[in-house]
N, C-alpha and C positions, 0 to 999 in steps of 0.2 A: 504494500500500500504506500502511496506517495506521502511523504512527510507533509504535515499540515502547513508548515511554513512555506514549503515549495508550492503547494497548491494555492495558497493565498497569493504568493508572489506572481504566479502565472495568471491567476484570475484577475489580478489588479493591473497587470502590465500595460494594457492598452489605455486604460483610464489614467494611469500614472504618466504615461507618455503624453497624453492629451493635455493634462494639467501643465506639464513642462512647456508645452507649445502655446499656452494662452499668452495673451499680450502682457498681462500683469506679471506672469512668471518670467517672461523674456525681459521685461523692464527691470525686474529685480536682479536678474543675472547680468544684464549689460550695464547696470548702474544708472539707468535713466528714469527710474521710478521717482515720482514726486512724493514728497512727504504726505500730502493730502490723500493721494491715492493709496499709499501704504497704510495710512491710518484708517481709511475706509475699509480696506481689506481686513485689517485687524478687528475692526468693529463687527464685521460680518462673521469672522471666525469665533468671536467671543461666545455667542450662545451655543455654538457647537461644542466648544471646550467646557463650558459650564455644565452642559448636559452630560458630556463624557466624564467629567470629574465625579459627578454623582454616581454614574453607572458603574464605574470601574472599582468602586470601593470593595465590592464583594468578590473580586476576581481571585481565582485560586493561585495566581502567580503574583505575589506582592510587588516584585520588581517591575513587572509589566504594568501593574496598576499605577505605581508611582511615576514611571516614565510617561504615562498617558495623561497625567494631571498637569494641564498647561494653562488653565484659565487665569491664575494669578500672574503668570508671566505676561499674558496678553493684556491684562488690566494695567500692569506696570508700564507697558509700552504705550498703551492708550493715554495714560496719565502724562507720560513724557511728551507725546506728540500733541497733547491737548484734546480732551474729550468733551468739549463744550457742545459741539454741534450734534444734533440728533441724526442718527443714521437709521433709516428704515431697515428692519431686519429682513434679510433675504428669505423668501418663502421656503427655500430648501433647508435653511437652518431651523426654521420653525418645524417643518416636517421631520427633520432629523431628531430634534429634541423629543417630539411626541412619540416617534417610533422607538427611539432608544429606551425610553422609560418603560416600554412594554416588552423589551427583549429579555430573554432568559440570561442568567449569568454566564452560561456557556456561550451563547451567541455574542455577548458583549466582548468576548475574546477577539473577535474579528475586528471590531471597532478599535480596541486597544492596540491591535497589531498595526492598524493604519496610522493612528496618532503617534504611537511610540516610534514607529518606523520613519515617520516624517522627520524625526530628529536627526536622522542620518543626513537628510538633505539640508537641514539647518546648519550642519557643519560647513557646507559649501557656501550657503547663502550669507552667513554671518559676516565674513570679511568683505564680501561684495556689497552687501547692504550698508555696511559701515562706511565704505568709500562712496557709494552712490548717494547716500543720504547725508553725506558730509558730517559724520559723527566722530568726535574726537576719541571717544571710548565706547564701551558697550552700552552706555545709557541709551534706552530706546530699542534695544535688541534683546531684551530678556527672553522673549519667545524663541529666539534662535541660539541662545547660549546652551551649549552642549559640552559636557566634560570631555577632556581629551581621551579618556578611556571608554567613552560611550560605545565605540564599535565592539569592544570586548564584552561589555554589558549586553549589548544588543544580541550578539551571538549566543550568550548564555540564556537570554530570554527566549530566543528561538528554540534552543535545545529543550528548555522547560516546556514550551508550548508543544513541541513535537512529542514529548514524553507523556502528555495527557492522553489517556485512553478515551476515545470518543466513538460513539456509534456512527454509522453512516449518516443518519438523519442529523445528528449533532454537528458533524463536520459540515454538512450542507448549511446548517443554521449559521455557523461561524463564517463560512465563506460568503453567504448571502448578506450577513450583517457587514462584513468588510467591504463588499462591493457597494452596498448602500452608503456606507461612510465615504468611500472614495468618490462615488457619484455626487454626493453632497458637496464635497470639496471642489469637485470639477465644476458644478453649477455656480458656486460662489466665485471661483477663479475666473470663469468665463465672463461673469458680469462685473467684475472688479475693475 
């Protein structure tokens, strides 16, 4: 049987690539993103992360749960960039929060995989955003701060995920939840 982490990676590959090709992702990578646009993206991601933080509390992999909790970092960055303006919440974020609250703890593993896995991309984005947003230090980039040893932690989390014995239907639930999480991010990135 295919390892769950390999199944998740394969399932999410096309959406992951599509996210990387959105104009907001390209702007983050090439250093042309404006502060207002970045702040709007963060504001759209906040309700996703608030919902995720609540859902991952009961995960059977504590490290994965901790790595998936990102709302405080998003809030810190929003405060840095100024959070006075009201940003309408993206419908995909609202749908995500509603559906996530109804998922089983097993299915939530898929969402945690997406969120914790995104921290690997943050390792690339952090220095690019620092330069593009003309930041003297890491202030405003708490969301992308990732410890240097995170790749080792990530591999350990994947091993723990793969070691969980799941039935076929449970694996389907995890994969479906991960795909839903990734499609939510894709919808937000497309409109940012």
